[in-house]
RODO-2510 file (C-alpha; in nm, 4 decimals, decimal comma):
residues 177
     n   res          X          Y          Z
     1     m    -3,6230    -1,8676    -0,7460
     2     s    -3,4971    -1,7948    -0,4005
     3     k    -3,6705    -1,9279    -0,0944
     4     a    -3,7754    -1,5581     0,0303
     5     g    -3,9200    -1,5036    -0,3902
     6     k    -4,1308    -1,7722    -0,3178
     7     v    -4,2645    -1,6377     0,0084
     8     f    -4,3067    -1,2994    -0,1363
     9     d    -4,4832    -1,4428    -0,4382
    10     r    -4,7314    -1,5932    -0,2063
    11     i    -4,7908    -1,2620    -0,0072
    12     l    -4,8467    -1,0969    -0,3199
    13     g    -5,0840    -1,3805    -0,4107
    14     g    -5,2552    -1,3515    -0,0796
    15     t    -5,2795    -0,9500    -0,1180
    16     v    -5,4429    -0,9688    -0,4389
    17     f    -5,6644    -1,2508    -0,3578
    18     l    -5,8024    -1,0519    -0,0639
    19     a    -5,8335    -0,7123    -0,3106
    20     g    -6,0371    -0,9248    -0,5043
    21     a    -6,2665    -1,0056    -0,2242
    22     i    -6,2994    -0,7009    -0,1019
    23     l    -6,3928    -0,5564    -0,4434
    24     i    -6,6687    -0,8839    -0,4726
    25     f    -6,7845    -0,7599    -0,1397
    26     d    -6,8028    -0,3948    -0,2351
    27     m    -7,0260    -0,5091    -0,5390
    28     l    -7,2132    -0,7441    -0,3372
    29     a    -7,2923    -0,4415    -0,0754
    30     v    -7,4172    -0,2181    -0,3088
    31     s    -7,6228    -0,3829    -0,5033
    32     a    -7,7806    -0,4854    -0,1453
    33     d    -7,7767    -0,1057    -0,0617
    34     v    -7,9824    -0,0447    -0,4099
    35     a    -8,2084    -0,3359    -0,3862
    36     m    -8,3327    -0,2593    -0,0170
    37     r    -8,3425     0,0957    -0,1049
    38     n    -8,5767     0,0585    -0,3873
    39     l    -8,7873    -0,2159    -0,2619
    40     f    -8,8286    -0,2193     0,1130
    41     n    -8,7094     0,2097     0,1240
    42     a    -8,4920     0,0691     0,3793
    43     p    -8,1137     0,1323     0,2523
    44     l    -7,8313    -0,0629     0,4322
    45     a    -7,6935     0,2566     0,6525
    46     w    -7,3300     0,1307     0,6620
    47     q    -7,2873     0,0414     0,3346
    48     v    -7,1347     0,3796     0,1996
    49     d    -6,8968     0,3588     0,5282
    50     v    -6,7764     0,0528     0,4816
    51     t    -6,7306     0,0561     0,1064
    52     e    -6,5456     0,3836     0,0607
    53     a    -6,3180     0,2863     0,3542
    54     s    -6,2647    -0,0676     0,1598
    55     l    -6,1688     0,1180    -0,1350
    56     v    -5,8683     0,2305     0,0019
    57     f    -5,7141    -0,1070     0,0332
    58     i    -5,8081    -0,2413    -0,2954
    59     p    -5,5384    -0,0588    -0,4983
    60     f    -5,2561    -0,0773    -0,2130
    61     l    -5,3332    -0,4649    -0,1942
    62     g    -5,3227    -0,5115    -0,5982
    63     t    -5,0479    -0,2732    -0,7097
    64     a    -4,7355    -0,5142    -0,6171
    65     w    -4,9344    -0,8008    -0,7547
    66     v    -5,0522    -0,6070    -1,1089
    67     l    -4,6128    -0,4553    -1,1140
    68     k    -4,5278    -0,7883    -1,1076
    69     k    -4,7484    -0,9133    -1,3867
    70     e    -4,6163    -0,5900    -1,5366
    71     g    -4,9925    -0,5196    -1,5960
    72     h    -4,9667    -0,1313    -1,5705
    73     v    -5,0378     0,0679    -1,8582
    74     i    -4,7162     0,1745    -2,0001
    75     v    -4,6555     0,3558    -2,3626
    76     d    -4,3956     0,1408    -2,4987
    77     t    -4,4297     0,2419    -2,8965
    78     l    -4,0778     0,3643    -2,9059
    79     v    -3,9066     0,1196    -2,6138
    80     n    -3,9888    -0,1607    -2,8487
    81     l    -3,7888    -0,0412    -3,1328
    82     l    -3,5096    -0,0871    -2,9225
    83     k    -3,2775    -0,3790    -2,8897
    84     p    -3,2654    -0,5743    -2,6257
    85     k    -2,9710    -0,4169    -2,3756
    86     p    -3,1034    -0,0626    -2,4464
    87     k    -3,4303    -0,1338    -2,4025
    88     a    -3,3521    -0,3408    -2,0676
    89     l    -3,1033    -0,0385    -1,9527
    90     l    -3,4069     0,2413    -2,0496
    91     n    -3,6593     0,0330    -1,8467
    92     l    -3,4021    -0,0464    -1,5467
    93     v    -3,4009     0,3909    -1,5453
    94     t    -3,7585     0,4490    -1,4887
    95     s    -3,8311     0,1291    -1,2771
    96     m    -3,5380     0,3171    -1,0683
    97     l    -3,7153     0,6357    -1,0759
    98     a    -4,0164     0,4690    -0,9851
    99     t    -3,8743     0,3071    -0,6746
   100     v    -3,7517     0,6545    -0,5579
   101     a    -4,1140     0,7636    -0,6100
   102     v    -4,2416     0,4951    -0,3603
   103     i    -4,0632     0,6301    -0,0807
   104     p    -4,2098     0,9237    -0,0412
   105     l    -4,5819     0,7263    -0,0345
   106     f    -4,4593     0,5285     0,2060
   107     w    -4,3132     0,8100     0,4374
   108     y    -4,6074     0,9962     0,4063
   109     g    -4,8480     0,6932     0,4784
   110     v    -4,6439     0,6076     0,8103
   111     q    -4,7095     0,9720     0,9049
   112     v    -5,0370     1,0119     0,8243
   113     t    -5,1483     0,6525     1,0093
   114     w    -4,9594     0,7415     1,3328
   115     e    -5,1313     1,0591     1,3441
   116     a    -5,4697     0,8939     1,3036
   117     y    -5,4225     0,6367     1,5508
   118     r    -5,2283     0,8605     1,8060
   119     g    -5,5635     1,1526     1,7750
   120     g    -5,8079     0,8736     1,7640
   121     y    -5,9536     1,0433     1,4381
   122     h    -6,2314     0,9175     1,3093
   123     p    -6,4946     1,0581     0,9998
   124     r    -6,8746     1,1470     1,1294
   125     s    -7,0607     0,8985     1,0271
   126     v    -7,2953     0,5738     1,0717
   127     i    -6,9989     0,3602     1,1194
   128     e    -6,7130     0,5621     1,2610
   129     i    -6,4532     0,3478     1,1267
   130     p    -6,1133     0,4920     1,2804
   131     d    -5,9071     0,6522     1,0272
   132     a    -5,6468     0,4389     1,1090
   133     a    -5,7814     0,1486     1,0648
   134     v    -5,7855     0,2317     0,7125
   135     l    -5,4590     0,4530     0,6551
   136     w    -5,2112     0,1223     0,7812
   137     i    -5,2901    -0,0091     0,4297
   138     i    -5,1122     0,3069     0,2553
   139     p    -4,7325     0,2037     0,4094
   140     v    -4,7912    -0,1622     0,3933
   141     g    -4,8863    -0,1443     0,0497
   142     s    -4,6078     0,0698    -0,0535
   143     i    -4,3461    -0,1735     0,1097
   144     l    -4,4686    -0,4447    -0,0711
   145     l    -4,4585    -0,2036    -0,4285
   146     f    -4,1452    -0,0711    -0,3237
   147     i    -4,0027    -0,4734    -0,2826
   148     q    -4,1583    -0,5320    -0,6273
   149     f    -3,9767    -0,2743    -0,7853
   150     l    -3,6488    -0,3884    -0,6314
   151     r    -3,6954    -0,7400    -0,7760
   152     r    -3,8106    -0,5717    -1,0967
   153     n    -3,4862    -0,3647    -1,0887
   154     r    -3,2675    -0,6251    -1,0544
   155     t    -3,4472    -0,8141    -1,3619
   156     y    -3,3772    -0,5247    -1,6177
   157     f    -3,0056    -0,4722    -1,4339
   158     n    -2,9103    -0,8150    -1,5134
   159     s    -3,0896    -0,7832    -1,8794
   160     s    -2,9078    -0,4671    -1,9651
   161     r    -2,5971    -0,6238    -1,8686
   162     g    -2,6601    -0,9337    -2,0904
   163     k    -2,6184    -1,1832    -1,7972
   164     a    -2,8006    -1,5096    -1,7115
   165     v    -3,0829    -1,4639    -1,5118
   166     s    -3,1976    -1,6429    -1,2465
   167     q    -3,5312    -1,8534    -1,2827
   168     e    -3,7150    -1,5673    -1,1076
   169     s    -3,5714    -1,3113    -1,3479
   170     r    -3,6827    -1,5511    -1,6369
   171     e    -4,0198    -1,5711    -1,5146
   172     t    -4,0185    -1,1688    -1,5257
   173     k    -3,8540    -1,1334    -1,8305
   174     t    -4,0740    -1,3632    -1,9867
   175     e    -4,3797    -1,1249    -1,8397
   176     l    -4,2050    -0,8335    -1,9916
   177     t    -4,1813    -0,9181    -2,3197
***
């Protein structure tokens, strides 16, 4: 595996760890709010705002890692009937389409985040978290997903051509089968 591949894998490991930490924090915050509300009639005023904002982060921090692990839901009943080369070619085509689909997500995320930052937008709530502080994760997560799709495309391309694959590709290929 290349040095850049190892660094990227570490980044993905860090982002999924952060997503998990946010999820645990949200679970504890909601539980604390329920307890405070029911036991002391004193809900945590900040909990809903913080939890809503953090829920944007979880999918965008974890999606590229899930793709690396081939953990996304797929319907592969017919695909599994194919021989390895045609299967890899079909997977390559669908993966390339998904790679292209990430581009508008990134572009729209950049535009919305920039507009929110420039305009100083924030929701009317107890804690007025600026929209840009929440939305920036969309283009960042989209870039990570795009890069992981490119890595996956390379693996499928090599598999479809019957070429020997690198150790990184072999690890991904093992996860794919």
